[in-house]
VEXMI-141373 format. One record per residue: residue in one letter; x, y, z of N, C-alpha, C, O in turn. Coordinates in nm, 4 decimals, always signed. Each point is the difference from the previous one (the first is absolute). Example, Ala and Ser with C-alpha at 12.3 -4.5 7.8 and 13.67 -1.06 7.14 Angstrom:
<pts>
<"A", <+1.3190, -0.5690, +0.7800>, <-0.0890, +0.1190, +0.0000>, <+0.0900, +0.1200, +0.0000>, <+0.1036, -0.0019, +0.0665>>
<"S", <-0.1386, +0.1069, -0.1385>, <+0.0820, +0.1190, +0.0060>, <-0.0770, +0.1090, +0.0730>, <+0.0509, +0.1108, +0.0169>>
</pts>
This chain:
<pts>
<"I", <+9.3226, +10.6168, +5.3081>, <-0.0757, +0.0387, +0.1174>, <+0.0891, +0.0431, +0.1575>, <-0.0335, +0.0854, +0.0821>>
<"F", <+0.1671, -0.1875, -0.0784>, <+0.0955, +0.1085, +0.0798>, <+0.0647, +0.1021, -0.0574>, <+0.0680, +0.0576, +0.0850>>
<"Q", <-0.0618, -0.0258, -0.1549>, <+0.0828, +0.1081, -0.0831>, <+0.1363, -0.0601, -0.0223>, <+0.0850, +0.0642, -0.0617>>
<"K", <-0.0575, -0.1977, +0.1146>, <+0.1300, -0.0419, -0.0453>, <-0.0227, -0.1341, -0.0482>, <-0.0954, -0.0630, +0.0459>>
<"K", <+0.1850, +0.0018, -0.1487>, <+0.0050, -0.1129, -0.0715>, <+0.0013, -0.1180, +0.1318>, <+0.0743, -0.0262, +0.0946>>
<"P", <-0.2314, -0.0367, -0.1633>, <-0.0191, -0.1100, +0.0233>, <+0.0715, -0.1529, +0.0281>, <-0.0298, -0.0914, -0.0768>>
<"I", <+0.1091, +0.0709, +0.1705>, <+0.0604, -0.1362, -0.0011>, <-0.1173, -0.1366, +0.0217>, <-0.0866, +0.0139, +0.0864>>
<"P", <+0.0903, -0.1253, -0.1582>, <-0.0921, -0.1282, +0.0214>, <+0.1092, -0.0518, +0.1585>, <+0.1217, -0.0045, +0.0180>>
<"F", <-0.2432, -0.0268, +0.0714>, <+0.1030, -0.0651, +0.1155>, <-0.0467, -0.1521, +0.0075>, <+0.0713, -0.0908, +0.0427>>
<"Q", <-0.1771, +0.0788, -0.0814>, <-0.0729, -0.1789, +0.0058>, <-0.1072, +0.0126, -0.0536>, <-0.0674, +0.1015, +0.0169>>
<"T", <+0.0257, -0.2100, -0.0993>, <-0.1687, -0.0633, -0.0097>, <-0.0313, -0.0963, +0.0394>, <+0.0982, -0.0729, +0.0141>>
<"I", <-0.2306, +0.0060, +0.0277>, <-0.0532, -0.0888, +0.0742>, <-0.0888, -0.0385, -0.1114>, <-0.0444, +0.0799, -0.0825>>
<"N", <+0.0169, -0.2280, +0.0850>, <-0.1240, -0.0362, -0.1095>, <-0.0699, -0.0930, +0.0914>, <+0.0421, -0.0720, +0.0905>>
<"F", <-0.1687, +0.0944, -0.1419>, <-0.0900, -0.0552, +0.0850>, <-0.1009, -0.0843, -0.0828>, <-0.0668, +0.0631, -0.0819>>
<"N", <+0.0482, -0.1861, +0.0913>, <-0.1148, -0.1181, -0.0563>, <-0.1488, -0.0048, +0.0901>, <-0.1106, -0.0465, -0.0276>>
<"Y", <+0.1586, +0.1098, +0.1349>, <-0.1501, -0.0172, +0.0693>, <+0.0382, +0.1751, +0.1312>, <+0.1037, +0.0601, +0.0281>>
<"G", <-0.1909, -0.0492, -0.0033>, <-0.0415, +0.1205, +0.0664>, <+0.0938, -0.0285, +0.1280>, <+0.0359, -0.1102, +0.0417>>
<"S", <-0.0070, +0.2310, +0.0071>, <+0.1574, -0.0719, +0.1369>, <-0.0986, +0.0447, +0.1395>, <+0.0593, +0.0065, +0.1077>>
<"E", <-0.2019, +0.0225, -0.1108>, <-0.0881, +0.0009, +0.1597>, <+0.1094, +0.1002, +0.0681>, <-0.0174, +0.0186, +0.1205>>
<"Q", <+0.1109, +0.0381, -0.1720>, <+0.0825, +0.0979, +0.1072>, <-0.0861, +0.0694, +0.0479>, <-0.1053, +0.0190, -0.0610>>
<"K", <+0.1322, +0.0407, +0.1935>, <-0.0865, +0.0578, +0.0698>, <+0.0630, +0.1573, -0.0063>, <+0.1221, +0.0158, +0.0024>>
<"P", <-0.2355, +0.1245, -0.0126>, <+0.0319, +0.0606, -0.0059>, <+0.1457, +0.0593, +0.0452>, <+0.0219, -0.0176, +0.1198>>
<"H", <+0.0987, +0.0952, -0.2036>, <+0.1328, +0.0482, +0.0599>, <+0.0075, +0.1161, -0.1287>, <-0.0626, +0.0206, -0.1040>>
<"S", <+0.1936, +0.0493, +0.1865>, <+0.0316, +0.0985, -0.1299>, <+0.1511, -0.0708, -0.0702>, <+0.0620, -0.0656, +0.0837>>
<"D", <-0.0189, +0.0689, -0.1756>, <+0.1002, -0.0527, -0.0303>, <+0.1511, +0.0534, +0.0593>, <+0.1146, -0.0409, -0.0190>>
<"S", <-0.1766, +0.1625, +0.1076>, <+0.1711, +0.1230, +0.0533>, <+0.0412, -0.1113, +0.1387>, <+0.1028, +0.0063, +0.0674>>
<"I", <-0.2226, -0.1110, -0.0504>, <+0.0794, -0.0801, +0.1197>, <+0.0741, -0.1012, -0.0311>, <+0.0212, -0.0749, +0.0954>>
<"H", <+0.0278, +0.0439, -0.1969>, <+0.0373, -0.1009, -0.0980>, <+0.1678, +0.0640, -0.0800>, <+0.1202, -0.0227, +0.0137>>
<"M", <-0.2078, +0.1102, -0.0972>, <+0.0699, +0.0419, -0.0681>, <+0.0407, +0.1917, +0.0446>, <-0.0911, +0.0810, -0.0173>>
<"T", <+0.1715, -0.0516, +0.0489>, <-0.0082, +0.1473, +0.0650>, <+0.0967, +0.0874, -0.0501>, <+0.1141, -0.0459, -0.0030>>
<"T", <-0.1316, +0.1702, -0.0405>, <+0.0895, +0.1281, -0.0397>, <+0.0578, +0.0783, +0.0586>, <-0.0790, +0.0848, +0.0416>>
<"E", <+0.1947, -0.0615, -0.0089>, <+0.0446, +0.1224, +0.0496>, <+0.0467, +0.1319, -0.0672>, <+0.1230, +0.0040, +0.0002>>
<"P", <-0.1841, +0.1144, -0.0626>, <-0.1291, +0.0586, +0.0922>, <-0.1272, -0.1037, -0.0468>, <+0.0134, -0.0608, -0.1063>>
<"L", <-0.1115, +0.0456, +0.1706>, <-0.1480, -0.0834, +0.0092>, <-0.0314, +0.0353, -0.1312>, <+0.0470, +0.1071, -0.0384>>
<"G", <-0.1215, -0.1775, -0.0469>, <-0.1422, +0.0525, -0.1019>, <+0.0401, -0.0480, -0.1450>, <-0.0744, +0.0286, -0.0939>>
<"Y", <+0.1972, -0.1054, +0.0720>, <+0.1007, +0.0024, -0.1234>, <+0.0088, -0.1055, -0.0330>, <+0.1039, -0.0459, -0.0475>>
<"L", <-0.2511, -0.0450, +0.0703>, <+0.0145, -0.1556, -0.0771>, <-0.1562, +0.0320, -0.0097>, <-0.0729, +0.0927, +0.0354>>
<"S", <+0.0542, -0.2427, -0.1156>, <-0.1378, +0.0672, -0.0892>, <+0.0278, -0.1736, -0.0395>, <+0.1085, -0.0581, +0.0030>>
<"A", <-0.2860, -0.0173, -0.0513>, <-0.0166, -0.0951, -0.0199>, <-0.0740, -0.0182, -0.1371>, <-0.0827, +0.0906, -0.0110>>
<"V", <+0.0819, -0.1657, -0.0864>, <-0.0877, +0.0000, -0.1089>, <-0.0222, -0.1711, -0.0314>, <+0.0802, -0.0877, -0.0322>>
<"W", <-0.2489, +0.0863, +0.0616>, <-0.0618, -0.1252, +0.0409>, <-0.0712, -0.0079, -0.1719>, <-0.0700, +0.0809, -0.0609>>
<"I", <+0.1295, -0.2266, +0.0187>, <-0.0338, -0.0019, -0.1460>, <-0.1350, -0.1557, +0.0152>, <-0.0066, -0.0896, +0.0842>>
<"A", <-0.0653, +0.1138, -0.1853>, <-0.0950, -0.0954, +0.0207>, <+0.0553, -0.1119, -0.0872>, <+0.0368, +0.0559, -0.1033>>
<"L", <-0.0202, -0.1462, +0.0968>, <+0.0409, -0.1045, -0.1054>, <-0.1644, -0.1213, -0.0285>, <+0.0096, -0.1213, -0.0183>>
<"E", <-0.0839, +0.1649, +0.0208>, <-0.1500, -0.0785, -0.0183>, <-0.0792, +0.0983, +0.0626>, <+0.0240, +0.0859, +0.0849>>
<"D", <-0.1724, -0.1358, -0.1775>, <-0.1117, +0.1205, +0.0739>, <+0.0127, -0.0563, +0.1347>, <+0.0304, -0.1182, +0.0164>>
<"I", <-0.0525, +0.1984, +0.0798>, <-0.0363, -0.0583, +0.1588>, <-0.1333, -0.0074, +0.0240>, <-0.0840, +0.0807, -0.0398>>
<"K", <+0.0677, -0.1644, +0.0961>, <-0.1544, -0.0334, +0.0413>, <-0.0127, +0.0459, +0.1449>, <+0.0986, +0.0263, +0.0687>>
<"E", <-0.2316, -0.0173, -0.0228>, <-0.0553, +0.0074, +0.1117>, <+0.0102, -0.1412, +0.0924>, <-0.0011, -0.1130, -0.0487>>
<"N", <+0.0111, +0.1434, +0.1894>, <+0.0717, -0.1417, +0.0654>, <+0.1321, -0.0514, -0.0541>, <+0.0119, -0.1216, +0.0153>>
<"S", <+0.0758, +0.1731, -0.0659>, <+0.1400, -0.0618, -0.0166>, <+0.0778, +0.0643, +0.0678>, <+0.1188, -0.0169, -0.0277>>
<"G", <-0.1405, +0.0798, +0.1011>, <+0.0758, +0.0498, +0.1030>, <+0.1457, +0.1346, -0.0582>, <+0.1205, +0.0247, -0.0052>>
<"E", <-0.2929, +0.0315, -0.0328>, <+0.0689, +0.1885, -0.0749>, <+0.1027, +0.0700, +0.1070>, <+0.0331, -0.0156, +0.1175>>
<"L", <-0.0072, +0.0884, -0.2108>, <+0.1255, +0.0875, +0.0457>, <-0.1364, +0.1174, +0.0897>, <-0.1068, +0.0183, -0.0584>>
<"V", <+0.1289, +0.0375, +0.1748>, <-0.0697, +0.0475, +0.0804>, <+0.1200, +0.1511, +0.0474>, <+0.1147, +0.0013, +0.0446>>
<"Y", <-0.2022, +0.0982, -0.0780>, <+0.0815, +0.0920, +0.0495>, <-0.0957, +0.1645, +0.0643>, <-0.1087, +0.0393, -0.0425>>
<"Y", <+0.1720, +0.0095, +0.1233>, <-0.0592, +0.1425, +0.0970>, <+0.0250, +0.1184, -0.0482>, <+0.1098, +0.0455, +0.0322>>
<"P", <-0.1906, +0.0338, -0.1138>, <-0.0027, +0.0903, -0.0771>, <+0.0422, +0.1014, +0.1228>, <-0.0541, -0.0162, +0.1094>>
<"G", <+0.1930, +0.1660, -0.1366>, <+0.0061, +0.0486, +0.1101>, <+0.1273, -0.0731, +0.1085>, <+0.0932, +0.0302, +0.0746>>
<"S", <-0.1343, -0.0925, -0.1045>, <+0.1449, -0.0899, +0.1337>, <+0.0733, +0.0433, -0.0010>, <+0.0501, +0.0290, +0.1086>>
<"H", <+0.0144, +0.0100, -0.2296>, <+0.1355, +0.0934, -0.0541>, <+0.0278, +0.0789, +0.0601>, <+0.1203, -0.0036, +0.0259>>
<"K", <-0.1828, +0.1011, +0.0255>, <+0.0020, +0.1432, +0.0360>, <+0.0520, -0.0655, +0.1796>, <+0.0835, +0.0651, +0.0627>>
<"L", <-0.1237, -0.1494, -0.0225>, <+0.0456, +0.0133, +0.1477>, <+0.1223, -0.0258, -0.0007>, <+0.0691, -0.0398, -0.0937>>
<"N", <-0.0260, +0.0743, +0.2544>, <+0.1663, -0.0348, +0.0020>, <+0.0346, -0.1618, +0.0248>, <-0.0645, -0.0828, +0.0644>>
<"Y", <+0.1672, +0.0703, -0.1254>, <+0.0661, -0.1190, +0.0183>, <-0.0120, -0.0622, +0.1232>, <+0.0354, +0.0684, +0.0960>>
<"V", <-0.0843, -0.2031, -0.0691>, <+0.0101, -0.0828, +0.1046>, <+0.1853, -0.0749, -0.0357>, <+0.0433, -0.0613, -0.0976>>
<"M", <+0.0166, +0.1005, +0.2153>, <+0.1592, -0.0111, -0.0083>, <-0.0072, -0.1135, +0.1254>, <-0.1079, -0.0400, +0.0436>>
<"S", <+0.2060, +0.0054, -0.0050>, <+0.0204, -0.1464, +0.0641>, <-0.0340, +0.0933, +0.1819>, <-0.0466, -0.0493, +0.1027>>
<"E", <+0.0891, +0.1776, -0.1268>, <-0.0059, +0.0271, +0.1372>, <-0.1428, +0.0302, +0.0286>, <-0.0332, +0.0232, +0.1162>>
<"D", <-0.0558, -0.0216, -0.2147>, <-0.1439, +0.0138, +0.0044>, <-0.1076, -0.0851, +0.1016>, <-0.1076, +0.0327, +0.0502>>
<"Y", <+0.1918, -0.1620, -0.0439>, <-0.0957, -0.1393, +0.0457>, <+0.1055, -0.1054, +0.0504>, <+0.0891, -0.0351, -0.0774>>
<"N", <-0.0953, -0.0085, +0.1852>, <+0.0516, -0.0966, +0.0639>, <+0.0664, -0.1280, -0.0851>, <-0.0590, -0.1058, -0.0220>>
<"T", <+0.1886, +0.1373, -0.0189>, <+0.0500, -0.1176, -0.1160>, <+0.0537, -0.0635, +0.1240>, <+0.1128, +0.0188, -0.0457>>
<"G", <-0.0894, -0.0755, +0.1582>, <+0.0654, -0.0716, +0.0412>, <+0.1746, -0.0094, -0.0215>, <+0.0689, -0.0782, +0.0655>>
<"N", <-0.0208, +0.1600, -0.1552>, <+0.1385, -0.0141, -0.0402>, <+0.0733, +0.0265, +0.0895>, <-0.0357, +0.0911, +0.0747>>
<"N", <+0.1794, -0.1675, -0.0452>, <+0.0901, +0.0920, +0.0198>, <+0.1278, +0.0004, -0.0418>, <-0.0033, -0.0112, -0.1225>>
<"A", <+0.1461, +0.0205, +0.1718>, <+0.0891, +0.0237, -0.1107>, <+0.0698, -0.0756, -0.0882>, <+0.0627, +0.0312, -0.1013>>
<"L", <-0.0925, -0.1858, +0.1803>, <+0.0318, -0.1132, -0.1262>, <-0.1521, -0.0454, -0.0752>, <-0.0109, +0.0094, -0.1222>>
<"L", <-0.0896, -0.0529, +0.1975>, <-0.1126, -0.0481, -0.0692>, <-0.1123, +0.0707, -0.0273>, <-0.0260, +0.1004, +0.0663>>
<"I", <-0.0754, -0.1540, -0.1926>, <-0.1176, +0.0665, -0.0235>, <-0.0978, -0.0695, +0.1049>, <+0.0019, -0.1204, +0.0257>>
<"G", <-0.0971, +0.2249, +0.0374>, <-0.0919, -0.0541, +0.0718>, <-0.0788, -0.0975, -0.0217>, <-0.0261, -0.0246, -0.1177>>
<"E", <-0.0199, -0.0390, +0.1992>, <-0.0728, -0.1496, -0.0770>, <-0.1665, +0.0311, -0.0469>, <-0.0713, -0.0628, -0.0781>>
<"H", <+0.0424, +0.1868, +0.1603>, <-0.1636, +0.0320, -0.0723>, <+0.0104, +0.1722, -0.0916>, <-0.0831, +0.0888, -0.0187>>
<"N", <+0.2281, -0.1058, -0.0194>, <-0.0240, +0.1149, -0.0385>, <-0.0700, +0.0407, -0.1219>, <-0.0090, +0.1219, -0.0145>>
<"Y", <-0.0446, -0.1979, -0.0797>, <-0.0532, -0.0219, -0.1392>, <-0.1701, +0.0356, +0.0756>, <-0.0736, +0.0886, -0.0435>>
<"D", <+0.0445, -0.1644, +0.1419>, <-0.1089, -0.0149, +0.0328>, <-0.0356, +0.1419, +0.0853>, <-0.1039, +0.0660, +0.0003>>
<"N", <+0.1837, -0.0530, +0.0447>, <+0.0134, +0.1636, +0.0921>, <-0.0425, +0.0916, -0.1132>, <-0.1076, +0.0598, +0.0008>>
<"Y", <+0.1766, -0.0535, -0.0758>, <-0.0186, +0.0811, -0.1196>, <-0.1382, +0.0162, -0.0810>, <-0.0427, +0.1091, -0.0379>>
<"E", <-0.0324, -0.2540, +0.0129>, <-0.0849, +0.0429, -0.0458>, <-0.1226, +0.0320, +0.1003>, <-0.0875, +0.0796, -0.0340>>
<"H", <+0.0863, -0.1144, +0.1005>, <-0.1030, +0.0612, +0.1639>, <+0.0085, +0.1447, -0.0251>, <-0.1019, +0.0672, -0.0156>>
<"K", <+0.2432, -0.0072, +0.0104>, <+0.0204, +0.1531, -0.0003>, <-0.0796, +0.0532, -0.1335>, <-0.0886, +0.0850, +0.0074>>
<"I", <+0.1285, -0.1418, -0.1225>, <-0.0535, +0.0393, -0.1176>, <-0.2037, -0.0239, -0.0082>, <-0.0842, +0.0746, -0.0499>>
<"D", <+0.0689, -0.1994, +0.1171>, <-0.1441, -0.0032, +0.0166>, <-0.0587, +0.1037, +0.0840>, <-0.0886, +0.0509, -0.0687>>
<"A", <+0.0925, -0.0006, +0.1690>, <-0.0041, +0.0807, +0.0982>, <-0.0231, +0.1496, -0.0842>, <-0.0990, +0.0730, +0.0003>>
<"I", <+0.2037, -0.0608, -0.0575>, <+0.0007, +0.1148, -0.1216>, <-0.0793, +0.0254, -0.0773>, <-0.0248, +0.1176, -0.0266>>
<"I", <-0.0350, -0.2138, -0.0291>, <-0.1232, +0.0049, -0.0879>, <-0.0822, +0.0218, +0.0529>, <-0.0652, +0.0908, -0.0516>>
<"Q", <+0.0057, -0.1490, +0.1841>, <-0.1155, +0.0043, +0.0729>, <+0.0223, +0.1501, +0.0361>, <-0.0902, +0.0791, -0.0278>>
<"Q", <+0.1915, -0.0395, +0.0811>, <+0.0018, +0.1180, +0.0933>, <-0.0325, +0.1040, -0.1362>, <-0.0474, +0.1053, +0.0424>>
<"H", <+0.0587, -0.1058, -0.1827>, <+0.0063, +0.0821, -0.0789>, <-0.1211, -0.0593, -0.1104>, <-0.0255, +0.0485, -0.1103>>
<"N", <-0.0178, -0.1272, +0.1529>, <-0.1296, -0.0173, -0.0689>, <-0.0015, -0.0226, -0.1356>, <-0.0888, +0.0423, -0.0739>>
<"F", <+0.2317, -0.1405, +0.0197>, <-0.0182, -0.0136, -0.1769>, <-0.0849, -0.1120, -0.0178>, <-0.0550, -0.0889, +0.0649>>
<"K", <+0.0688, +0.1343, -0.1892>, <-0.0961, -0.1404, -0.0868>, <+0.0440, -0.0417, -0.1178>, <+0.0412, +0.0534, -0.1030>>
<"P", <-0.0630, -0.1824, +0.1494>, <+0.1219, -0.0738, -0.1501>, <-0.1011, +0.0052, -0.0822>, <-0.1227, +0.0027, +0.0085>>
<"Q", <+0.2600, -0.0015, -0.1487>, <-0.0858, +0.0474, -0.1346>, <+0.0885, -0.2016, -0.0448>, <+0.0781, -0.0591, +0.0746>>
<"Y", <-0.0991, +0.0386, -0.1297>, <+0.0216, -0.1325, -0.0968>, <+0.0477, +0.0179, -0.1296>, <-0.0511, +0.1011, -0.0481>>
<"F", <+0.1293, -0.1578, -0.0303>, <+0.0552, +0.0649, -0.1146>, <-0.0572, -0.1662, -0.0673>, <+0.0330, -0.1153, +0.0277>>
<"H", <-0.1171, +0.1653, -0.1113>, <-0.0582, -0.1246, -0.0946>, <+0.0219, +0.0570, -0.1571>, <-0.0686, +0.0580, -0.0841>>
<"A", <+0.2199, -0.1151, +0.0969>, <+0.1024, +0.0444, -0.1759>, <-0.0270, -0.0662, -0.0766>, <-0.0184, -0.1146, +0.0411>>
<"K", <+0.0054, +0.1282, -0.1399>, <+0.0144, -0.0362, -0.1438>, <+0.1457, -0.0787, -0.0086>, <+0.0770, +0.0075, +0.0957>>
<"K", <-0.0461, -0.0749, -0.2014>, <+0.1250, -0.0381, -0.0529>, <+0.0548, +0.0772, -0.0337>, <-0.0369, +0.0573, -0.1025>>
<"G", <+0.1477, -0.0175, +0.1675>, <+0.1095, +0.1049, -0.0685>, <-0.0624, +0.1662, +0.0916>, <+0.0534, +0.1094, -0.0182>>
<"D", <-0.1528, -0.1296, +0.0959>, <+0.0038, +0.1804, +0.0754>, <+0.0686, -0.0575, +0.0945>, <-0.0002, -0.1177, +0.0359>>
<"M", <+0.0766, +0.2345, +0.0137>, <+0.0902, +0.0368, +0.1185>, <-0.0206, +0.1205, +0.0701>, <-0.0454, +0.1081, -0.0376>>
<"L", <+0.0904, -0.1501, +0.1548>, <-0.0410, +0.1487, +0.1346>, <+0.1445, -0.0146, +0.0185>, <+0.0760, -0.0947, -0.0206>>
<"I", <-0.0503, +0.2665, +0.0847>, <+0.1430, +0.0213, +0.0439>, <-0.0240, +0.0668, +0.0476>, <-0.0565, +0.1022, -0.0391>>
<"W", <+0.1164, -0.1538, +0.2351>, <-0.0576, +0.1082, +0.1206>, <+0.1667, +0.0219, +0.0559>, <+0.1142, -0.0339, -0.0312>>
<"H", <-0.1854, +0.1124, +0.1324>, <+0.1206, +0.0601, +0.0790>, <+0.0433, -0.1219, +0.0746>, <-0.0641, -0.1025, -0.0228>>
<"A", <+0.1805, +0.0962, +0.1238>, <+0.0649, -0.0908, +0.0592>, <-0.0959, +0.0089, +0.1213>, <-0.0203, -0.1068, +0.0577>>
<"N", <-0.0438, +0.2205, -0.0086>, <-0.0717, -0.0221, +0.1043>, <-0.1123, -0.0230, +0.0002>, <-0.0416, -0.0127, +0.1151>>
<"L", <-0.0468, -0.0021, -0.2039>, <-0.1327, -0.0461, -0.0963>, <-0.0367, -0.1215, +0.1353>, <+0.0863, -0.0873, +0.0092>>
<"L", <-0.1643, +0.0802, +0.0582>, <-0.0494, -0.1358, +0.0401>, <-0.0947, -0.0749, -0.0844>, <-0.1068, +0.0353, -0.0501>>
<"H", <+0.1722, -0.1492, +0.0459>, <-0.0772, -0.0853, -0.1193>, <+0.0615, -0.1574, +0.0264>, <+0.1230, -0.0053, +0.0035>>
<"G", <-0.1841, -0.1014, +0.0123>, <-0.0007, -0.0912, +0.0206>, <-0.0088, -0.1225, -0.0945>, <+0.0694, +0.0089, -0.1013>>
<"G", <-0.1453, -0.1257, +0.1173>, <-0.0563, -0.1568, -0.0936>, <-0.1458, -0.0016, +0.0811>, <+0.0111, -0.0073, +0.1224>>
<"S", <-0.1137, +0.0117, -0.1632>, <-0.1380, -0.0189, +0.0398>, <+0.0114, -0.1294, +0.0339>, <+0.0985, -0.0585, -0.0450>>
<"P", <-0.2059, -0.0279, +0.1420>, <-0.0214, -0.1450, -0.0036>, <-0.0165, -0.0655, -0.1439>, <-0.0666, +0.0659, -0.0798>>
<"I", <+0.1362, -0.2285, +0.0216>, <-0.0512, -0.0082, -0.0613>, <-0.1136, -0.0938, +0.0525>, <+0.0180, -0.0820, +0.0901>>
<"N", <-0.1440, +0.1032, -0.1590>, <-0.1418, -0.0662, +0.0057>, <-0.0058, -0.0959, -0.0948>, <-0.0569, -0.1077, +0.0177>>
<"N", <+0.1062, +0.1361, -0.1067>, <-0.0170, -0.1292, -0.1035>, <+0.1092, -0.0550, -0.0528>, <+0.0438, +0.0526, -0.1023>>
<"P", <+0.0410, -0.1956, +0.1706>, <+0.1399, -0.0579, -0.0586>, <+0.0025, -0.0058, -0.0766>, <+0.1102, +0.0323, -0.0444>>
<"L", <-0.2188, -0.0775, -0.0675>, <+0.0237, -0.0326, -0.1238>, <+0.0779, +0.1059, -0.0558>, <+0.1042, -0.0416, -0.0506>>
<"L", <-0.1222, +0.1735, +0.0430>, <+0.0381, +0.0894, -0.0500>, <+0.1463, +0.0790, +0.0075>, <+0.0494, +0.0446, +0.1035>>
<"T", <+0.0152, -0.0364, -0.2516>, <+0.1379, +0.0757, +0.0583>, <-0.0255, +0.1459, -0.0372>, <-0.1013, +0.0450, -0.0535>>
<"R", <+0.2344, +0.0350, +0.0991>, <-0.0123, +0.0983, +0.0309>, <+0.1364, +0.0533, -0.0670>, <+0.0751, +0.0548, +0.0808>>
<"K", <-0.0388, -0.0596, -0.1861>, <+0.1094, -0.0183, -0.0827>, <+0.0508, +0.1519, +0.0055>, <-0.0932, +0.0685, -0.0422>>
<"S", <+0.2057, +0.0157, +0.0777>, <+0.0566, +0.0804, +0.0358>, <+0.1718, +0.0321, -0.0179>, <+0.0761, -0.0967, -0.0018>>
<"M", <-0.0395, +0.1900, -0.0070>, <+0.0869, +0.0439, +0.0203>, <+0.0294, +0.1150, +0.0691>, <-0.0377, +0.0955, -0.0679>>
<"V", <+0.0854, -0.0616, +0.1666>, <+0.0833, +0.1639, +0.0819>, <+0.1484, -0.0099, -0.0078>, <+0.0814, -0.0890, +0.0245>>
<"A", <-0.0727, +0.2509, -0.0808>, <+0.1648, +0.0178, +0.0152>, <-0.0108, +0.1520, +0.0939>, <-0.0763, +0.0936, +0.0240>>
<"H", <+0.1915, -0.1391, +0.0022>, <+0.0302, +0.1517, +0.1206>, <+0.1107, +0.0235, -0.0382>, <+0.0912, -0.0785, -0.0261>>
<"Y", <-0.0983, +0.2886, +0.0168>, <+0.1522, +0.0436, -0.0249>, <+0.0183, +0.1210, +0.0999>, <-0.0856, +0.0683, +0.0562>>
<"Y", <+0.2009, -0.0636, -0.0521>, <+0.0397, +0.1523, +0.0548>, <+0.0551, +0.0561, -0.0274>, <+0.1005, -0.0553, -0.0447>>
<"A", <-0.0975, +0.1858, +0.0388>, <+0.0748, +0.1130, -0.0301>, <+0.1443, -0.0201, -0.0017>, <+0.0496, -0.0418, +0.1046>>
<"D", <+0.0354, +0.0661, -0.2151>, <+0.1626, +0.0304, -0.0226>, <+0.0611, +0.1109, +0.0976>, <-0.0093, +0.1214, -0.0181>>
<"G", <+0.0700, -0.1815, +0.1194>, <+0.0645, +0.0642, +0.0654>, <-0.0282, +0.0509, +0.1403>, <+0.0351, +0.1008, +0.0614>>
<"V", <-0.1205, -0.2195, -0.0286>, <-0.0621, +0.0138, +0.1845>, <-0.0100, -0.1350, +0.0028>, <-0.0350, -0.0814, -0.0854>>
<"L", <+0.0751, +0.0701, +0.2086>, <+0.0519, -0.0937, +0.1131>, <-0.1379, -0.1117, -0.0211>, <-0.1124, +0.0501, -0.0023>>
<"C", <+0.1264, -0.1871, -0.0113>, <-0.1342, -0.0947, +0.0441>, <+0.0192, -0.0856, +0.0782>, <+0.0990, -0.0587, -0.0437>>
<"Y", <-0.1310, +0.0101, +0.1367>, <-0.0014, -0.0901, +0.0952>, <-0.0990, -0.0830, +0.0636>, <-0.1081, +0.0554, -0.0198>>
<"H", <+0.0919, -0.1578, +0.0846>, <-0.0608, -0.0657, +0.0843>, <-0.0932, +0.0106, +0.1348>, <+0.0097, -0.0905, +0.0830>>
<"E", <-0.1167, +0.2199, -0.0557>, <-0.0670, +0.0597, +0.0681>, <+0.0152, -0.0897, +0.1290>, <+0.0405, +0.0330, +0.1115>>
<"I", <-0.0867, -0.1624, -0.1601>, <-0.0546, -0.0858, +0.1464>, <+0.1119, -0.0864, +0.0536>, <-0.0031, -0.0720, +0.0998>>
<"S", <+0.1149, +0.0949, -0.1950>, <+0.0992, -0.0962, +0.0630>, <+0.1282, +0.0863, +0.0542>, <+0.0752, -0.0243, +0.0944>>
<"Q", <-0.0763, +0.1249, -0.1798>, <+0.1165, +0.1458, -0.0048>, <+0.1201, -0.0403, -0.0650>, <+0.1136, +0.0438, +0.0185>>
<"R", <-0.1591, -0.1483, -0.1110>, <+0.0985, -0.0677, -0.0865>, <+0.0190, +0.0843, -0.1070>, <-0.1113, +0.0510, -0.0130>>
<"P", <+0.2057, +0.0105, -0.0988>, <+0.0309, +0.0223, -0.1039>, <-0.0379, -0.0477, -0.0937>, <+0.0752, -0.0937, -0.0270>>
<"A", <-0.1740, +0.1056, -0.0635>, <+0.0314, -0.0270, -0.1645>, <+0.0529, +0.0155, -0.1187>, <-0.0463, +0.0779, -0.0835>>
<"V", <+0.1479, -0.1505, +0.0654>, <+0.1374, +0.0001, -0.0394>, <-0.0541, -0.0287, -0.1459>, <-0.0641, -0.0961, -0.0427>>
<"I", <+0.1142, +0.2198, -0.0255>, <-0.0206, -0.0163, -0.2035>, <+0.1147, +0.0137, -0.0317>, <+0.0865, +0.0767, +0.0422>>
<"K", <-0.0849, -0.1643, -0.1298>, <+0.1516, +0.0158, -0.1152>, <-0.0493, +0.0928, -0.0804>, <-0.1176, -0.0035, -0.0362>>
<"Q", <+0.2038, +0.0996, -0.0021>, <-0.0344, +0.0809, -0.0731>, <+0.0742, -0.0292, -0.1424>, <+0.1228, -0.0074, -0.0014>>
<"A", <-0.2006, -0.0096, -0.1217>, <+0.0880, -0.0471, -0.1366>, <+0.0723, +0.0994, +0.0112>, <-0.0159, +0.0983, +0.0723>>
<"S", <+0.1367, -0.1336, -0.1787>, <+0.1134, +0.0702, +0.0258>, <-0.0182, +0.0645, -0.1636>, <-0.0482, -0.0525, -0.1004>>
<"K", <+0.0967, +0.1609, +0.1179>, <+0.0064, +0.1339, -0.0916>, <+0.0642, -0.0395, -0.1446>, <+0.1195, -0.0271, +0.0109>>
<"K", <-0.1596, +0.0193, -0.1161>, <+0.1064, -0.0147, -0.0843>, <+0.0236, +0.1235, -0.0841>, <+0.0925, +0.0026, -0.0812>>
</pts>
């Protein structure tokens, strides 16, 4: 995908849907140059409707990246703004409305995977049945030789490379 070696960055396991509002992974894990991060979402069970399914917005990865300078972060030299992420979510919602993006829900079977570009807008839909699980794992990868940092906080993402033997 990158035309470079992928480096595993992090994994996140979910027992239940996240209900996270739409976002781009690039606000959390940014690469320089842009575009060298991807994610793989893996269903660890059959995903049922109303379980807080993964929702994504096809075509949104082609938009310009939303960076901290594109919305009111409230950040200063020492502190992250109190409403930084809320303001980011409002910005993303406005973009979805402006471009008339339609949500797609990933009703995966156990073992199905969805691979996405870091700029794809995605999130967790509401959990309408709290008795249902949504067991899944997401893994993030960036390309070898690029800088990786957290755009929302402007802090580096330090990765210790394995020593070569």
